[in-house]
TIDO-303262 format. One record per residue (C-alpha): residue number from 1; chain; x, y, z; residue in one letter. Coordinates in steps of 0.5 Angstrom, whole numbers, plus 500, padded with zeros to 3 digits. Layout:
N
+-------+------+-----+-----+-----+-------+
| nutor | palo |   x |   y |   z | lumfi |
+-------+------+-----+-----+-----+-------+
|   NUM |    A |   X |   Y |   Z |     A |
...
+-------+------+-----+-----+-----+-------+
***
This chain:
115
+-------+------+-----+-----+-----+-------+
| nutor | palo |   x |   y |   z | lumfi |
+-------+------+-----+-----+-----+-------+
|     1 |    A | 500 | 500 | 500 |     M |
|     2 |    A | 503 | 507 | 498 |     M |
|     3 |    A | 503 | 512 | 503 |     K |
|     4 |    A | 500 | 519 | 502 |     K |
|     5 |    A | 504 | 524 | 501 |     I |
|     6 |    A | 500 | 531 | 500 |     F |
|     7 |    A | 504 | 536 | 496 |     I |
|     8 |    A | 502 | 543 | 497 |     D |
|     9 |    A | 503 | 547 | 491 |     T |
|    10 |    A | 498 | 553 | 493 |     E |
|    11 |    A | 503 | 556 | 499 |     N |
|    12 |    A | 510 | 557 | 495 |     L |
|    13 |    A | 511 | 563 | 499 |     G |
|    14 |    A | 519 | 563 | 501 |     D |
|    15 |    A | 524 | 558 | 499 |     I |
|    16 |    A | 524 | 554 | 505 |     S |
|    17 |    A | 517 | 552 | 504 |     T |
|    18 |    A | 519 | 551 | 496 |     C |
|    19 |    A | 525 | 545 | 498 |     L |
|    20 |    A | 520 | 542 | 504 |     E |
|    21 |    A | 515 | 541 | 498 |     Q |
|    22 |    A | 520 | 539 | 493 |     L |
|    23 |    A | 522 | 534 | 498 |     V |
|    24 |    A | 515 | 531 | 499 |     N |
|    25 |    A | 514 | 531 | 492 |     A |
|    26 |    A | 521 | 527 | 491 |     E |
|    27 |    A | 519 | 522 | 496 |     Q |
|    28 |    A | 512 | 521 | 493 |     A |
|    29 |    A | 515 | 520 | 486 |     Q |
|    30 |    A | 520 | 515 | 489 |     L |
|    31 |    A | 514 | 511 | 493 |     S |
|    32 |    A | 510 | 511 | 486 |     I |
|    33 |    A | 516 | 509 | 482 |     E |
|    34 |    A | 517 | 503 | 487 |     Q |
|    35 |    A | 509 | 501 | 486 |     Q |
|    36 |    A | 510 | 501 | 479 |     L |
|    37 |    A | 516 | 497 | 480 |     D |
|    38 |    A | 511 | 492 | 484 |     Q |
|    39 |    A | 504 | 493 | 482 |     S |
|    40 |    A | 499 | 490 | 477 |     T |
|    41 |    A | 495 | 497 | 478 |     R |
|    42 |    A | 499 | 500 | 473 |     R |
|    43 |    A | 494 | 505 | 471 |     G |
|    44 |    A | 493 | 508 | 477 |     K |
|    45 |    A | 500 | 509 | 479 |     A |
|    46 |    A | 502 | 512 | 473 |     E |
|    47 |    A | 496 | 518 | 473 |     T |
|    48 |    A | 500 | 519 | 481 |     A |
|    49 |    A | 507 | 519 | 477 |     L |
|    50 |    A | 505 | 524 | 472 |     R |
|    51 |    A | 501 | 529 | 477 |     A |
|    52 |    A | 507 | 529 | 482 |     V |
|    53 |    A | 511 | 531 | 477 |     K |
|    54 |    A | 508 | 536 | 474 |     A |
|    55 |    A | 507 | 538 | 481 |     K |
|    56 |    A | 515 | 538 | 482 |     R |
|    57 |    A | 515 | 542 | 476 |     R |
|    58 |    A | 511 | 548 | 479 |     I |
|    59 |    A | 515 | 548 | 486 |     I |
|    60 |    A | 521 | 548 | 482 |     T |
|    61 |    A | 519 | 554 | 478 |     A |
|    62 |    A | 516 | 558 | 483 |     R |
|    63 |    A | 523 | 556 | 487 |     L |
|    64 |    A | 527 | 559 | 482 |     A |
|    65 |    A | 523 | 566 | 482 |     V |
|    66 |    A | 524 | 566 | 489 |     L |
|    67 |    A | 532 | 565 | 489 |     R |
|    68 |    A | 532 | 570 | 484 |     Q |
|    69 |    A | 528 | 576 | 488 |     Q |
|    70 |    A | 533 | 574 | 494 |     E |
|    71 |    A | 539 | 575 | 489 |     K |
|    72 |    A | 536 | 581 | 487 |     V |
|    73 |    A | 535 | 584 | 494 |     R |
|    74 |    A | 541 | 581 | 496 |     N |
|    75 |    A | 544 | 586 | 491 |     M |
|    76 |    A | 540 | 592 | 493 |     H |
|    77 |    A | 542 | 591 | 500 |     N |
|    78 |    A | 549 | 591 | 498 |     H |
|    79 |    A | 549 | 597 | 494 |     D |
|    80 |    A | 545 | 601 | 500 |     R |
|    81 |    A | 550 | 598 | 504 |     Y |
|    82 |    A | 556 | 600 | 500 |     L |
|    83 |    A | 553 | 607 | 499 |     I |
|    84 |    A | 553 | 608 | 506 |     A |
|    85 |    A | 560 | 606 | 507 |     E |
|    86 |    A | 562 | 610 | 501 |     L |
|    87 |    A | 559 | 617 | 504 |     R |
|    88 |    A | 563 | 616 | 510 |     K |
|    89 |    A | 570 | 617 | 507 |     I |
|    90 |    A | 569 | 620 | 501 |     V |
|    91 |    A | 567 | 628 | 501 |     T |
|    92 |    A | 561 | 630 | 500 |     P |
|    93 |    A | 562 | 633 | 493 |     S |
|    94 |    A | 566 | 627 | 490 |     S |
|    95 |    A | 560 | 623 | 493 |     F |
|    96 |    A | 555 | 628 | 489 |     E |
|    97 |    A | 559 | 628 | 482 |     R |
|    98 |    A | 560 | 620 | 482 |     C |
|    99 |    A | 552 | 620 | 484 |     A |
|   100 |    A | 551 | 624 | 478 |     R |
|   101 |    A | 556 | 621 | 473 |     L |
|   102 |    A | 552 | 614 | 475 |     A |
|   103 |    A | 545 | 617 | 474 |     T |
|   104 |    A | 548 | 620 | 467 |     E |
|   105 |    A | 550 | 613 | 465 |     K |
|   106 |    A | 543 | 610 | 467 |     M |
|   107 |    A | 540 | 615 | 463 |     E |
|   108 |    A | 545 | 613 | 457 |     N |
|   109 |    A | 544 | 606 | 458 |     T |
|   110 |    A | 536 | 607 | 458 |     A |
|   111 |    A | 536 | 611 | 452 |     S |
|   112 |    A | 540 | 606 | 448 |     Q |
|   113 |    A | 536 | 601 | 450 |     H |
|   114 |    A | 529 | 604 | 447 |     E |
|   115 |    A | 526 | 602 | 441 |     F |
+-------+------+-----+-----+-----+-------+
***
């Protein structure tokens, strides 16, 4: 008898939850594959396996999005901390000049990418 494993793809709000559900999906898939090897009721097991694989794809996709969002947040935090530290050691006029040059470069880059 296959142990029922619940895979929740509705509440994938953070990386930890995604990883937990990915483990559940892996366990369910292994259980179903084992049952396929030993079972005469292949149809039901094959249907269950397709469902588990679909849920794994949903979880994996959500996990990729969450990891990318975390990476962007970390980059923004790094930039914010870097700016705060630079403000402590660079003269105000030098900092403003650097900020102005950076803004100009961003505007130039943005205008080059417009269609």
